[in-house]
C-alpha positions as CSV (number, residue, x, y, z in Angstrom):
1,M,0.0,0.0,0.0
2,K,2.8,2.5,0.9
3,K,4.6,1.5,-2.4
4,L,1.5,2.4,-4.4
5,G,1.1,5.7,-2.4
6,F,-2.3,5.1,-1.0
7,T,-3.3,7.0,2.1
8,P,-5.7,5.6,4.7
9,H,-8.2,8.2,3.8
10,E,-8.2,7.0,0.1
11,L,-8.8,3.4,1.1
12,I,-11.6,4.4,3.5
13,T,-13.4,6.6,0.9
14,G,-12.8,4.0,-1.7
15,S,-11.3,5.8,-4.7
16,S,-11.2,3.8,-7.9
17,D,-7.5,3.1,-7.6
18,A,-8.0,2.0,-4.0
19,Q,-10.8,-0.3,-4.9
20,L,-8.5,-2.0,-7.5
21,F,-5.9,-2.4,-4.8
22,I,-8.6,-4.0,-2.5
23,S,-9.7,-6.3,-5.2
24,G,-6.2,-7.3,-5.9
25,T,-5.5,-8.0,-2.2
26,A,-8.7,-10.0,-2.0
27,A,-7.6,-12.1,-5.1
28,F,-4.3,-12.7,-3.5
29,L,-6.0,-13.9,-0.2
30,S,-8.1,-16.2,-2.4
31,Q,-5.1,-17.7,-4.1
32,L,-3.6,-18.5,-0.6
33,G,-7.0,-20.1,0.2
34,L,-7.7,-17.8,3.1
35,I,-11.0,-16.5,1.5
36,D,-13.3,-18.0,-1.1
37,L,-14.4,-15.4,-3.7
38,S,-16.5,-17.9,-5.6
39,A,-18.8,-18.5,-2.6
40,G,-20.8,-15.3,-3.1
41,D,-20.6,-11.5,-2.7
42,V,-17.6,-10.4,-0.8
43,S,-17.5,-7.0,0.9
44,C,-14.7,-5.1,2.4
45,D,-14.8,-2.5,5.1
46,V,-11.7,-0.4,5.7
47,S,-11.0,1.4,9.0
48,E,-8.1,3.2,10.3
49,V,-6.6,2.3,13.7
50,F,-3.7,4.0,15.7
51,D,-1.0,1.9,13.9
52,G,-2.3,1.1,10.6
53,I,-5.4,0.1,8.6
54,V,-7.8,-2.9,9.2
55,F,-9.4,-4.7,6.3
56,E,-12.5,-6.6,7.1
57,L,-13.7,-9.0,4.5
58,S,-17.1,-10.6,4.7
59,S,-19.2,-12.8,2.5
60,N,-22.9,-12.8,2.0
61,C,-22.9,-16.4,0.8
62,K,-24.8,-19.1,2.5
63,A,-23.1,-21.5,4.8
64,I,-21.9,-24.6,2.9
65,E,-23.3,-27.7,4.3
66,Q,-20.6,-30.3,5.1
67,T,-20.8,-34.1,5.7
68,E,-18.1,-36.1,7.2
69,L,-17.9,-39.8,6.3
70,M,-15.8,-42.8,7.0
71,L,-14.8,-45.5,4.4
72,M,-13.2,-48.8,5.6
73,F,-10.9,-51.0,3.5
74,D,-9.8,-54.5,4.4
75,D,-6.3,-54.1,2.6
76,A,-4.1,-51.7,0.8
77,R,-5.3,-52.9,-2.5
78,Q,-8.9,-51.9,-1.9
79,L,-7.7,-48.5,-0.7
80,K,-5.6,-48.0,-3.8
81,D,-8.4,-49.0,-6.2
82,F,-10.9,-46.6,-4.5
83,C,-8.5,-43.7,-4.5
84,T,-7.4,-44.3,-8.2
85,S,-11.0,-44.7,-9.4
86,L,-12.7,-41.9,-7.3
87,P,-14.7,-39.5,-9.8
88,C,-13.7,-35.9,-10.0
89,C,-17.3,-34.8,-9.2
90,I,-16.6,-36.4,-5.7
91,S,-13.0,-35.5,-5.2
92,E,-13.6,-31.8,-6.1
93,K,-16.2,-31.6,-3.3
94,L,-13.6,-33.1,-0.7
95,R,-12.6,-30.4,1.8
96,C,-10.1,-32.7,3.6
97,C,-9.3,-36.4,3.9
98,E,-7.2,-38.3,6.4
99,L,-6.0,-42.0,6.3
100,Y,-5.7,-44.0,9.5
101,K,-4.9,-47.7,10.2
102,Y,-6.7,-49.2,13.0
103,N,-6.1,-52.9,13.7
104,V,-5.7,-54.5,10.3
105,R,-8.0,-52.1,8.3
106,Y,-7.5,-48.8,6.7
107,F,-10.0,-45.9,7.3
108,L,-10.5,-42.8,5.2
109,L,-12.2,-40.1,7.2
110,C,-13.4,-37.5,4.6
111,L,-15.1,-34.2,5.0
112,F,-17.3,-33.1,1.9
113,D,-18.7,-29.7,1.1
114,R,-22.0,-31.3,0.4
115,S,-25.1,-32.7,2.2
116,R,-25.5,-36.1,3.4
117,R,-28.3,-36.6,0.9
118,W,-25.8,-35.7,-1.9
119,A,-23.2,-38.2,-0.5
120,A,-25.8,-41.0,-0.3
121,A,-26.6,-40.5,-4.0
122,Q,-22.9,-41.1,-5.0
123,P,-22.3,-44.8,-6.0
124,A,-18.5,-44.6,-5.0
125,L,-19.7,-43.5,-1.5
126,Q,-22.5,-46.2,-1.0
127,D,-20.5,-48.0,1.7
128,A,-19.5,-44.8,3.7
129,E,-20.6,-44.4,7.2
130,A,-21.4,-41.3,9.2
131,D,-20.8,-42.7,12.7
132,E,-19.2,-39.8,14.5
133,V,-18.3,-42.0,17.6
134,R,-16.6,-44.6,15.6
135,M,-14.7,-41.8,13.6
136,Q,-13.5,-40.2,16.9
137,K,-12.3,-43.7,18.1
138,I,-10.3,-44.2,15.0
139,R,-8.7,-40.8,15.4
140,E,-7.9,-41.4,19.0
141,Y,-6.6,-45.0,18.7
142,G,-5.7,-45.5,15.1
143,E,-2.3,-44.9,13.5
144,F,-2.4,-41.7,11.5
145,L,-0.9,-42.2,8.1
146,S,-1.7,-39.3,5.7
147,R,-3.5,-36.0,5.5
148,T,-3.6,-36.3,1.7
149,P,-4.0,-40.0,1.0
150,I,-6.0,-39.7,-2.3
151,E,-3.6,-37.3,-3.9
152,T,-0.6,-39.2,-2.7
153,I,-1.9,-42.6,-4.0
154,R,-2.9,-41.1,-7.3
155,K,0.7,-39.6,-7.7
156,L,2.2,-42.9,-6.9
157,N,0.2,-44.5,-9.7
158,D,0.9,-42.0,-12.5
159,P,3.5,-43.3,-15.1
């Protein structure tokens, strides 16, 4: 901001150059994954404080419904087959996924940015469970293996 010569007053009053600066800042934060510009209208309030400027970004979008599911695999081969054949329409809705080993089985604990009804309609997720108590038990007593299991397994299989 200082390099571009903006004063706090220009940012607060919203001159066209200042609005362009704020838009660029929001785009940069979006690239870092700190805000989601595609989720709806994003507004920015600028205020001056004693030692600088505060940008307050807020979104008018509706909250995204999320569903946490658990998938169980008897061996590593089943897990590999699932990860490599997972359709993009499902993997792009995946917010996070963790892989655990508990006893002799593998468990994927997945959080989706969709409703439980959407998940139930997906053939690839038909064996998934939404048992929160069991998922917590696996997190507590299972051996944590990966925060990015699907991506890692897919990369290992690429020629």
